[in-house]
C-alpha positions as a Python dict, from the first residue, in 0.01 Angstrom:
ca = {
    (1, 'M'): (0, 0, 0),
    (2, 'P'): (152, 340, -104),
    (3, 'D'): (229, 597, 159),
    (4, 'K'): (-28, 877, 118),
    (5, 'S'): (187, 1137, 292),
    (6, 'K'): (464, 1095, 32),
    (7, 'S'): (224, 1117, -263),
    (8, 'N'): (61, 1428, -116),
    (9, 'F'): (405, 1581, -69),
    (10, 'W'): (491, 1535, -436),
    (11, 'L'): (152, 1660, -552),
    (12, 'D'): (180, 1967, -332),
    (13, 'L'): (535, 2031, -453),
    (14, 'L'): (429, 1994, -817),
    (15, 'S'): (131, 2224, -760),
    (16, 'Q'): (355, 2490, -604),
    (17, 'F'): (600, 2462, -893),
    (18, 'V'): (324, 2506, -1152),
    (19, 'D'): (181, 2807, -966),
    (20, 'L'): (525, 2967, -943),
    (21, 'F'): (590, 2906, -1312),
    (22, 'L'): (258, 3057, -1418),
    (23, 'K'): (309, 3365, -1201),
    (24, 'S'): (658, 3421, -1341),
    (25, 'T'): (543, 3405, -1704),
    (26, 'N'): (271, 3667, -1650),
    (27, 'K'): (492, 3921, -1475),
    (28, 'R'): (474, 4205, -1724),
    (29, 'K'): (189, 4301, -1944),
    (30, 'R'): (290, 4426, -2288),
    (31, 'T'): (250, 4796, -2337),
    (32, 'W'): (190, 5007, -2645),
    (33, 'H'): (421, 5291, -2538),
    (34, 'Q'): (598, 5436, -2843),
    (35, 'H'): (960, 5552, -2829),
    (36, 'V'): (1103, 5801, -3078),
    (37, 'V'): (1470, 5704, -3095),
    (38, 'P'): (1776, 5788, -3305),
    (39, 'Y'): (1833, 5520, -3569),
    (40, 'E'): (2144, 5526, -3787),
    (41, 'D'): (2142, 5886, -3919),
    (42, 'H'): (1763, 5913, -3897),
    (43, 'W'): (1483, 5866, -3645),
    (44, 'A'): (1266, 5565, -3570),
    (45, 'V'): (952, 5474, -3380),
    (46, 'R'): (986, 5164, -3166),
    (47, 'R'): (725, 5001, -2945),
    (48, 'E'): (842, 4957, -2587),
    (49, 'G'): (999, 4616, -2535),
    (50, 'N'): (1055, 4550, -2906),
    (51, 'K'): (1395, 4523, -3070),
    (52, 'R'): (1257, 4589, -3417),
    (53, 'I'): (1151, 4936, -3522),
    (54, 'T'): (795, 5016, -3625),
    (55, 'S'): (889, 5287, -3874),
    (56, 'K'): (1193, 5487, -3989),
    (57, 'H'): (1184, 5863, -4064),
    (58, 'N'): (1424, 6128, -4193),
    (59, 'Y'): (1316, 6385, -3934),
    (60, 'Q'): (1233, 6363, -3566),
    (61, 'D'): (907, 6559, -3604),
    (62, 'T'): (766, 6308, -3854),
    (63, 'A'): (863, 6023, -3620),
    (64, 'I'): (688, 6204, -3335),
    (65, 'R'): (369, 6244, -3542),
    (66, 'K'): (368, 5870, -3622),
    (67, 'A'): (432, 5779, -3257),
    (68, 'K'): (152, 6011, -3142),
    (69, 'S'): (-99, 5856, -3382),
    (70, 'L'): (-12, 5505, -3256),
    (71, 'A'): (-19, 5613, -2891),
    (72, 'K'): (-360, 5779, -2932),
    (73, 'K'): (-497, 5465, -3093),
    (74, 'Y'): (-378, 5238, -2810),
    (75, 'K'): (-406, 5492, -2523),
    (76, 'A'): (-34, 5478, -2450),
    (77, 'D'): (261, 5713, -2401),
    (78, 'V'): (508, 5868, -2642),
    (79, 'I'): (864, 5883, -2510),
    (80, 'I'): (1084, 6117, -2714),
    (81, 'H'): (1460, 6065, -2698),
    (82, 'R'): (1746, 6299, -2788),
    (83, 'K'): (2029, 6206, -3028),
    (84, 'D'): (2235, 6085, -2729),
    (85, 'G'): (1952, 5853, -2619),
    (86, 'T'): (1841, 6044, -2310),
    (87, 'I'): (1471, 6116, -2267),
    (88, 'R'): (1362, 6461, -2384),
    (89, 'D'): (986, 6441, -2328),
    (90, 'R'): (699, 6207, -2243),
    (91, 'I'): (343, 6257, -2368),
    (92, 'N'): (57, 6061, -2214),
    (93, 'Y'): (-254, 5961, -2412),
    (94, 'N'): (-440, 5753, -2149),
}
């Protein structure tokens, strides 16, 4: 006859592991915040958390317009960076 205390131990341990795993995978919710960043010799719009750019522009003001239209659509923020990468401004569209 199997020992019930041992089987309960392993089931409890497995249950705790699964709970911990599920909590760790849902840590951060994806956002739609748009960053206007320097890109090569131009400007780009990049969604927060993405490595790939959304769009590339010759001028910062056109990149800002694109980022604003996306942020308004998704009720997010626009984060405008300077050429050196520091943050110049943040616009909220919540």
